C-alpha positions as CSV (number, residue, x, y, z in Angstrom):
1,M,-0.2,0.1,0.2
2,A,1.4,3.4,-0.8
3,T,2.3,5.9,2.0
4,Q,0.7,9.3,1.6
5,R,3.9,10.7,0.7
6,E,4.2,8.7,-2.7
7,L,0.5,9.4,-3.9
8,W,0.6,12.8,-4.1
9,D,4.5,13.7,-4.4
10,W,4.6,13.8,-8.5
11,D,7.8,14.7,-8.8
12,R,9.0,11.4,-7.4
13,Q,6.9,8.9,-8.1
14,P,4.7,10.2,-11.4
15,R,3.8,7.1,-12.4
16,L,2.9,5.4,-9.0
17,A,0.4,8.6,-8.7
18,A,-0.8,8.2,-12.4
19,R,-1.7,4.2,-11.5
20,R,-3.7,5.7,-8.4
21,V,-6.4,8.4,-10.0
22,S,-9.1,6.9,-10.8
23,P,-10.8,7.1,-14.3
24,C,-14.0,8.5,-12.8
25,W,-11.6,11.7,-11.4
26,L,-10.0,12.2,-15.2
27,V,-13.7,12.3,-16.7
28,A,-14.9,14.5,-13.9
29,A,-12.0,17.1,-14.6
30,V,-12.7,16.8,-18.3
31,V,-16.4,18.1,-17.5
32,A,-15.9,20.6,-15.2
33,L,-13.2,21.9,-17.8
34,V,-15.7,21.9,-20.5
35,V,-18.5,23.4,-18.6
36,V,-16.4,26.4,-17.4
37,A,-14.9,26.5,-20.8
38,G,-18.6,26.8,-21.9
39,Q,-19.6,29.7,-19.3
40,V,-16.8,31.8,-20.5
41,M,-17.8,31.1,-24.6
42,A,-22.0,31.6,-22.9
43,A,-20.5,35.9,-21.9
44,R,-20.2,36.4,-25.5
45,P,-22.9,37.4,-27.7
46,D,-23.6,34.5,-30.6
47,A,-23.4,36.3,-34.0
48,V,-25.5,33.8,-35.7
49,R,-28.0,33.8,-33.4
50,A,-28.2,37.3,-33.1
51,Y,-28.6,37.8,-36.6
52,R,-31.5,35.3,-37.0
53,Y,-33.3,36.8,-34.4
54,L,-33.0,40.2,-37.1
55,Q,-34.6,37.4,-39.7
56,S,-37.1,36.9,-37.7
57,V,-38.5,40.3,-36.9
58,C,-38.2,41.6,-40.3
59,R,-40.2,38.3,-41.2
60,L,-43.2,40.1,-39.9
61,G,-43.3,42.9,-42.3
62,P,-43.0,46.5,-41.5
63,R,-43.7,47.3,-38.0
64,P,-45.2,51.2,-38.0
65,S,-47.1,52.1,-34.6
66,G,-50.4,50.6,-34.6
67,S,-50.2,48.0,-37.1
68,R,-50.7,44.4,-37.2
69,G,-46.6,43.9,-37.6
70,M,-45.9,45.8,-34.5
71,Q,-48.6,44.1,-32.7
72,A,-47.1,40.6,-33.7
73,Q,-43.4,42.1,-32.7
74,Q,-45.2,43.1,-29.5
75,R,-46.6,39.4,-29.0
76,L,-42.9,38.0,-30.0
77,L,-40.6,39.8,-27.8
78,S,-43.0,39.5,-24.8
79,A,-42.7,35.4,-25.0
80,H,-39.3,35.8,-25.7
81,F,-37.9,37.7,-22.8
82,A,-40.5,35.8,-20.3
83,R,-38.5,32.7,-21.4
84,F,-35.7,33.9,-19.5
85,G,-37.4,34.9,-16.4
86,A,-37.7,38.6,-17.5
87,R,-40.4,40.9,-15.8
88,V,-42.5,41.7,-19.4
89,T,-44.6,45.3,-18.8
90,R,-46.2,47.7,-21.3
91,Q,-46.3,51.3,-21.3
92,S,-49.7,52.4,-23.4
93,F,-50.7,55.6,-24.5
94,D,-52.5,57.5,-27.4
95,R,-51.0,60.0,-30.3
96,P,-53.1,61.3,-33.3
97,D,-52.6,60.4,-36.4
98,P,-51.2,63.1,-38.3
99,R,-53.4,62.6,-40.7
100,N,-56.8,62.2,-39.9
101,G,-56.4,63.0,-36.2
102,K,-57.7,59.5,-35.3
103,P,-55.9,57.7,-31.9
104,V,-53.3,55.3,-32.3
105,R,-52.4,53.1,-29.5
106,M,-48.7,53.5,-29.3
107,T,-46.6,50.8,-26.9
108,N,-43.5,51.1,-25.0
109,L,-42.1,47.4,-23.7
110,V,-40.1,47.1,-20.4
111,V,-38.5,44.1,-19.7
112,S,-36.8,44.1,-16.6
113,W,-33.9,42.1,-15.0
114,H,-33.4,42.0,-11.2
115,P,-36.6,44.5,-10.5
116,R,-36.3,44.8,-7.0
117,R,-32.8,46.8,-7.4
118,T,-33.9,50.1,-7.3
119,T,-30.3,51.4,-8.7
120,R,-30.7,50.7,-12.6
121,I,-29.6,50.9,-16.0
122,L,-31.4,51.2,-19.1
123,L,-30.9,49.8,-22.4
124,C,-32.7,50.7,-24.9
125,C,-34.1,50.9,-28.5
126,H,-36.7,52.0,-31.2
127,Y,-38.9,49.2,-32.4
128,D,-41.0,50.7,-34.8
129,T,-40.2,51.0,-38.3
130,R,-41.0,54.5,-40.4
131,P,-44.0,54.1,-42.0
132,F,-42.4,54.7,-45.9
133,P,-38.9,54.6,-47.2
134,D,-39.3,57.9,-47.7
135,L,-35.4,58.6,-49.0
136,D,-35.4,55.7,-51.5
137,P,-34.5,57.0,-54.8
138,V,-37.1,55.0,-57.0
139,N,-39.9,53.9,-54.3
140,P,-40.3,56.5,-51.7
141,R,-43.9,54.8,-51.1
142,G,-42.5,50.8,-50.7
143,R,-42.3,48.6,-48.2
144,F,-39.4,49.3,-45.6
145,L,-38.3,46.6,-43.6
146,G,-36.1,48.7,-41.3
147,A,-33.6,45.8,-40.3
148,N,-31.1,48.2,-39.4
149,D,-32.9,51.2,-38.4
150,G,-35.7,49.7,-36.1
151,G,-34.9,45.7,-36.3
152,S,-30.9,45.7,-35.3
153,G,-31.3,46.9,-31.5
154,V,-34.3,44.8,-31.2
155,A,-32.0,41.5,-32.4
156,L,-29.4,42.6,-30.1
157,L,-31.6,43.0,-26.9
158,M,-33.3,39.6,-27.8
159,E,-29.8,38.5,-28.2
160,L,-28.7,39.4,-24.5
161,A,-31.1,38.0,-23.0
162,H,-29.2,34.6,-23.0
163,H,-26.8,36.6,-21.2
164,M,-28.8,38.6,-18.7
165,P,-29.5,35.8,-15.8
166,S,-26.1,35.0,-15.0
167,L,-24.4,38.2,-16.1
168,D,-22.3,39.5,-13.0
169,T,-23.8,43.1,-12.3
170,R,-24.3,45.6,-9.2
171,V,-27.3,47.4,-10.4
172,G,-30.7,46.4,-11.9
173,V,-31.2,46.4,-15.9
174,D,-34.2,47.4,-18.0
175,F,-34.9,46.7,-21.7
176,V,-37.0,49.4,-23.1
177,F,-38.7,49.5,-26.6
178,F,-39.9,52.6,-27.6
179,D,-42.6,52.8,-29.9
180,A,-43.2,55.7,-32.5
181,E,-39.8,56.7,-33.0
182,E,-40.4,58.1,-36.5
183,Y,-44.3,58.0,-37.1
184,L,-43.8,60.7,-40.0
185,F,-45.7,60.4,-43.5
186,E,-44.9,62.8,-46.0
187,Q,-47.6,64.8,-47.8
188,G,-47.7,67.3,-50.3
189,G,-44.2,68.6,-49.8
190,R,-44.7,68.5,-46.5
191,T,-43.9,66.0,-43.0
192,L,-46.9,65.0,-40.8
193,G,-45.9,64.2,-37.4
194,K,-44.1,64.2,-35.0
195,F,-40.3,62.2,-33.7
196,F,-39.5,60.5,-30.3
197,H,-43.2,59.9,-29.2
198,G,-42.5,57.0,-27.1
199,S,-39.1,58.1,-25.4
200,T,-40.5,61.4,-24.9
201,H,-43.5,59.6,-22.9
202,F,-41.2,57.3,-21.0
203,A,-38.8,60.0,-19.9
204,T,-41.9,62.6,-18.9
205,Q,-43.7,59.6,-16.9
206,Y,-40.2,58.8,-15.2
207,R,-39.6,62.6,-14.4
208,D,-43.5,63.2,-13.3
209,R,-44.3,60.5,-11.4
210,Q,-41.6,59.6,-9.1
211,P,-40.7,55.7,-8.7
212,T,-39.1,54.3,-6.4
213,H,-36.2,53.3,-8.7
214,K,-32.9,55.3,-10.1
215,Y,-31.7,55.2,-13.5
216,V,-27.9,56.4,-13.7
217,A,-27.1,55.6,-16.9
218,G,-28.9,55.1,-20.0
219,V,-27.5,53.3,-23.8
220,L,-29.7,54.0,-26.7
221,L,-29.0,51.2,-30.0
222,D,-30.0,52.5,-32.8
223,M,-28.6,51.0,-36.2
224,V,-26.0,49.0,-34.7
225,G,-26.3,46.0,-37.3
226,D,-24.8,47.4,-40.3
227,R,-22.1,45.1,-41.9
228,D,-19.5,48.1,-42.3
229,L,-20.1,49.1,-38.6
230,Q,-18.3,52.5,-37.8
231,I,-19.1,53.9,-33.9
232,F,-18.3,57.2,-33.5
233,V,-19.0,59.7,-30.4
234,E,-21.9,61.1,-30.6
235,K,-22.0,65.4,-29.9
236,K,-25.0,65.3,-27.2
237,S,-24.1,61.9,-26.2
238,L,-20.6,63.2,-25.1
239,Y,-22.4,66.3,-23.5
240,Y,-25.0,64.6,-21.7
241,A,-23.6,61.9,-20.5
242,P,-19.4,62.2,-20.8
243,K,-19.4,59.4,-17.5
244,V,-21.3,56.5,-19.8
245,V,-19.4,57.8,-23.0
246,D,-16.0,57.2,-21.4
247,G,-17.1,54.0,-20.0
248,I,-18.0,52.2,-23.1
249,W,-15.0,53.4,-24.7
250,R,-12.7,52.4,-22.7
251,T,-14.4,49.0,-22.2
252,A,-14.2,48.7,-25.8
253,R,-10.5,49.4,-25.8
254,R,-10.0,46.9,-23.2
255,L,-11.9,43.9,-25.7
256,K,-10.2,45.4,-28.7
257,V,-13.3,45.5,-30.6
258,S,-12.4,47.8,-33.5
259,Q,-16.0,48.7,-34.4
260,F,-15.9,51.3,-31.5
261,K,-13.8,54.8,-33.3
262,D,-11.4,57.1,-31.4
263,R,-11.1,60.4,-32.7
264,P,-10.6,63.7,-31.0
265,R,-13.9,65.3,-31.8
266,P,-17.8,63.5,-32.5
267,K,-18.2,62.8,-35.4
268,H,-22.1,63.4,-35.7
269,D,-24.8,65.8,-34.0
270,V,-28.1,63.4,-34.0
271,E,-31.4,63.9,-33.0
272,D,-32.6,60.6,-31.2
273,D,-34.4,58.7,-28.5
274,H,-31.3,60.0,-26.0
275,V,-32.6,63.7,-26.1
276,P,-35.8,63.7,-24.0
277,L,-34.0,61.1,-21.8
278,N,-31.5,63.4,-21.1
279,R,-33.5,66.5,-21.5
280,I,-36.9,65.9,-19.9
281,A,-35.8,62.3,-17.4
282,K,-32.2,63.7,-16.2
283,I,-31.1,60.0,-17.2
284,P,-27.5,60.8,-18.8
285,T,-28.3,58.6,-22.0
286,C,-25.4,57.5,-24.6
287,D,-26.4,57.0,-28.2
288,L,-24.7,54.2,-29.9
289,I,-25.7,54.7,-33.7
290,D,-23.6,54.1,-36.9
291,F,-25.1,57.2,-38.6
292,D,-23.0,56.7,-42.2
293,Y,-25.6,54.1,-43.6
294,P,-25.8,54.2,-47.1
295,Y,-29.1,52.1,-47.1
296,W,-31.3,55.0,-44.4
297,H,-34.8,55.3,-44.9
298,T,-34.6,53.4,-48.0
299,T,-36.0,50.2,-49.2
300,R,-32.5,48.5,-49.4
301,D,-31.9,48.6,-45.2
302,N,-32.7,45.1,-45.1
303,V,-31.1,42.0,-43.9
304,R,-28.5,41.7,-46.5
305,A,-27.4,45.0,-45.4
306,C,-26.6,43.9,-42.1
307,S,-23.9,41.5,-40.3
308,G,-24.3,39.5,-37.3
309,T,-20.9,39.9,-36.6
310,S,-21.9,43.8,-36.3
311,L,-24.4,42.9,-33.7
312,A,-22.3,40.6,-31.4
313,A,-19.6,43.3,-31.5
314,V,-21.8,45.8,-30.0
315,G,-23.6,43.1,-27.6
316,R,-19.9,41.9,-26.6
317,V,-19.0,45.7,-25.0
318,V,-22.6,46.4,-23.7
319,L,-22.2,43.2,-21.6
320,G,-18.5,44.1,-20.8
321,W,-19.5,48.0,-19.9
322,L,-22.1,46.6,-17.8
323,E,-20.1,44.4,-15.3
324,S,-18.1,47.4,-14.6
325,V,-20.7,49.4,-13.3
326,P,-20.5,49.7,-9.7
327,A,-23.9,49.8,-7.9
328,S,-23.6,53.5,-7.5
329,G,-23.5,54.0,-11.0
330,P,-20.7,55.3,-13.3
């Protein structure tokens, strides 16, 4: 019988030690390594799966506010996030159709992770599509799918649902899908309607009703699926939310995500859903947007113009940034 010294002195007794290790222990060790490796890989968004989510959203067709496509999307998203254990609520309101004044039911979807945490981060996108591709040179009254402009943020948040239950965060996180970002119609050479109905309603309700939770930061995901994705710092984001911008770009540098571009000054000054969040709700919110998208508001804004790799790159940075946010916020 081997002594305790012989069993554990691997340098002096390698053959003896090898004989004494049960095959069952070797199998268990291999399984443990596989599990650990799987957990490491699970922290990275899946580009193929994200792209499939984008395809499933676009298969619903156009999704302007109040349409059947929008209603189908709401059912799809509610079921999807509930499957991962999130709390899904609706924030509904009516706004007049700018063409005839009839009320249109609009709905923001709020998906909450760790809902009992009172310090929270807001990840948001708009999930409506413009009624028509008004900038299309051939068919400005054609069918507008809005794969990048309206679909990419949705697909990315659907993918992030796979990671949120196990993500190591110290704050609560809400995904918010804004309705009616661009419920606009071209008529007689004029543009009828207003931008940002959903985000303005959300921001006003947050300001006026004083909830028990507090949003310490927000990130808006808009047009993040471009095949040639290049995200520059946006001017209003840097003005209203410099700490959020700094944290996200620092995370992108640490992870070596090349789609996030550094430059001395912001490249674009964008009016987007982050404006009412910053100005009305006072939530410091950064807009992640590739505004150099050649198919903006045209019929060619379809899934072929988008990439799962781009979605996964943005998702990786967002997840990394969320894990770095302290309990008190950025």
